[in-house]
C-alpha positions as CSV (number, residue, x, y, z in Angstrom):
1,X,-19.2,34.4,45.1
2,X,-19.0,32.4,48.2
3,X,-16.2,30.1,49.2
4,X,-18.3,27.0,48.3
5,X,-19.0,28.3,45.0
6,X,-15.2,29.0,44.5
7,X,-14.3,25.5,45.5
8,X,-16.9,24.1,43.2
9,X,-15.9,26.1,40.3
10,X,-12.2,25.1,40.8
11,X,-13.1,21.3,41.2
12,X,-15.4,21.6,37.9
13,X,-12.6,23.3,36.1
14,X,-10.3,20.2,36.6
15,X,-12.8,17.9,34.7
16,X,-14.5,20.3,32.2
17,X,-14.2,23.4,29.9
18,X,-14.9,26.9,31.1
19,X,-18.5,26.6,29.9
20,X,-19.1,23.5,31.9
21,X,-17.4,25.3,34.9
22,X,-20.0,28.0,34.4
23,X,-22.7,25.3,34.6
24,X,-21.0,23.8,37.8
25,X,-21.2,27.2,39.5
26,X,-24.9,27.4,38.7
27,X,-25.2,24.0,40.5
28,X,-23.3,25.1,43.4
29,X,-25.4,28.3,43.7
30,X,-28.6,26.2,43.3
31,X,-27.4,24.0,46.1
32,X,-26.5,26.9,48.2
33,X,-30.2,28.2,48.3
34,X,-30.9,30.0,45.1
35,X,-34.5,29.3,44.2
36,X,-35.4,28.8,40.5
37,X,-38.6,28.8,38.6
38,X,-39.5,25.5,36.7
39,X,-38.7,27.2,33.6
40,X,-35.2,28.1,34.8
41,X,-34.5,24.6,35.9
42,X,-35.5,23.1,32.7
43,X,-33.2,25.6,30.8
44,X,-30.4,24.7,33.3
45,X,-30.8,21.0,32.5
46,X,-30.6,21.8,28.8
47,X,-27.7,24.0,29.1
48,X,-25.8,21.5,31.2
49,X,-26.5,18.8,28.7
50,X,-25.2,20.7,25.9
51,X,-22.1,21.9,27.9
52,X,-21.1,18.5,28.8
53,X,-22.2,16.3,25.8
54,X,-18.5,15.9,24.6
55,X,-17.0,15.1,27.8
56,X,-16.2,11.7,29.4
57,X,-15.5,12.0,33.2
58,X,-14.1,8.5,33.3
59,X,-11.3,9.3,30.7
60,X,-10.3,12.4,32.8
61,X,-10.3,10.3,35.9
62,X,-8.0,7.9,34.4
63,X,-5.8,10.5,33.1
64,X,-5.5,12.2,36.4
65,X,-4.9,8.7,38.2
66,X,-1.9,8.2,35.6
67,X,-0.4,11.6,36.3
68,X,-0.8,11.3,39.9
69,X,1.0,8.0,39.9
70,X,3.9,9.4,37.8
71,X,4.2,12.3,40.1
72,X,4.0,10.2,43.3
73,X,6.5,7.7,42.1
74,X,8.8,10.4,40.7
75,X,8.9,12.3,43.9
76,X,9.5,9.1,45.9
77,X,12.5,8.5,43.4
78,X,13.7,11.9,43.9
79,X,13.6,11.7,47.6
80,X,15.4,8.3,47.8
81,X,18.1,9.6,45.6
82,X,18.7,12.7,47.5
83,X,18.4,10.8,50.9
84,X,21.0,8.4,49.6
85,X,23.4,10.9,48.4
86,X,23.1,13.1,51.5
87,X,23.7,10.0,53.9
88,X,26.8,8.8,52.0
89,X,28.2,12.3,52.0
90,X,27.6,12.9,55.8
91,X,28.5,9.4,56.9
92,X,31.9,9.5,55.2
93,X,34.5,10.7,57.5
94,X,38.0,10.0,58.7
95,X,41.5,11.6,58.8
96,X,43.2,9.8,56.3
97,X,42.2,8.9,52.6
98,X,42.0,5.1,53.6
99,X,39.7,5.8,56.5
100,X,37.4,8.1,54.3
101,X,37.3,5.4,51.7
102,X,36.5,2.8,54.2
103,X,33.6,5.0,55.8
104,X,32.5,5.7,52.4
105,X,32.3,2.0,51.4
106,X,30.4,1.2,54.6
107,X,27.9,4.0,54.0
108,X,27.3,2.8,50.5
109,X,26.6,-0.7,52.0
110,X,24.3,0.7,54.7
111,X,22.3,2.8,51.9
112,X,21.7,-0.3,49.6
113,X,18.0,-0.7,50.5
114,X,17.3,2.8,49.8
115,X,19.2,2.5,46.4
116,X,17.1,-0.7,45.7
117,X,13.9,1.3,46.5
118,X,15.0,4.0,44.0
119,X,15.7,1.4,41.4
120,X,12.3,-0.3,42.0
121,X,10.6,3.0,41.6
122,X,12.3,3.9,38.4
123,X,11.5,0.4,36.9
124,X,7.8,0.7,38.0
125,X,7.7,4.2,36.2
126,X,9.6,3.1,33.2
127,X,7.8,-0.3,32.6
128,X,4.2,0.3,34.3
129,X,3.4,3.9,34.0
130,X,5.3,5.4,31.1
131,X,3.3,3.6,28.2
132,X,-0.3,4.6,29.6
133,X,1.1,8.2,30.4
134,X,2.4,8.5,26.9
135,X,-0.9,7.4,25.3
136,X,-3.0,9.7,27.5
137,X,-0.8,12.6,26.9
138,X,-0.9,11.9,23.0
139,X,-4.7,11.4,23.1
140,X,-5.4,14.8,24.8
141,X,-2.8,16.5,22.5
142,X,-4.5,14.9,19.6
143,X,-8.0,16.0,20.6
144,X,-6.6,19.6,21.3
145,X,-5.2,19.8,17.7
146,X,-8.2,18.1,16.3
147,X,-10.4,20.8,18.0
148,X,-8.2,23.5,16.5
149,X,-8.3,22.1,13.0
150,X,-12.1,21.9,13.2
151,X,-12.5,25.6,14.1
């Protein structure tokens, strides 16, 4: 299997079942130069329609966007939190307790914009992304359970 075919199968597996992934492999092989007879082409189109009849690409794009947003903002929240804690830890110095307390207070004042960013990311994730994320996950879990009940 060529590298192009491998990448095609991987990309197709993000948005489809294994059967549709096999169909996507056939598409990539077709594009990469495999010649088919008209009967094979017609059979391929029929197989592709059967394999993807139950799928909605738009639903999967929306869910991937929500998950990417949650991961992106979650990572930003984590980085802001770690950076703020490291800055306060390393910026605090002095020989006496009073000097350490004063330098720690100054460090906490300097790191306020970073903590504000951290809070903004948390509020965005909590108020904007949490509800659609929950609905998307429940929908896909519900589809999975319903599919298993049908079988």
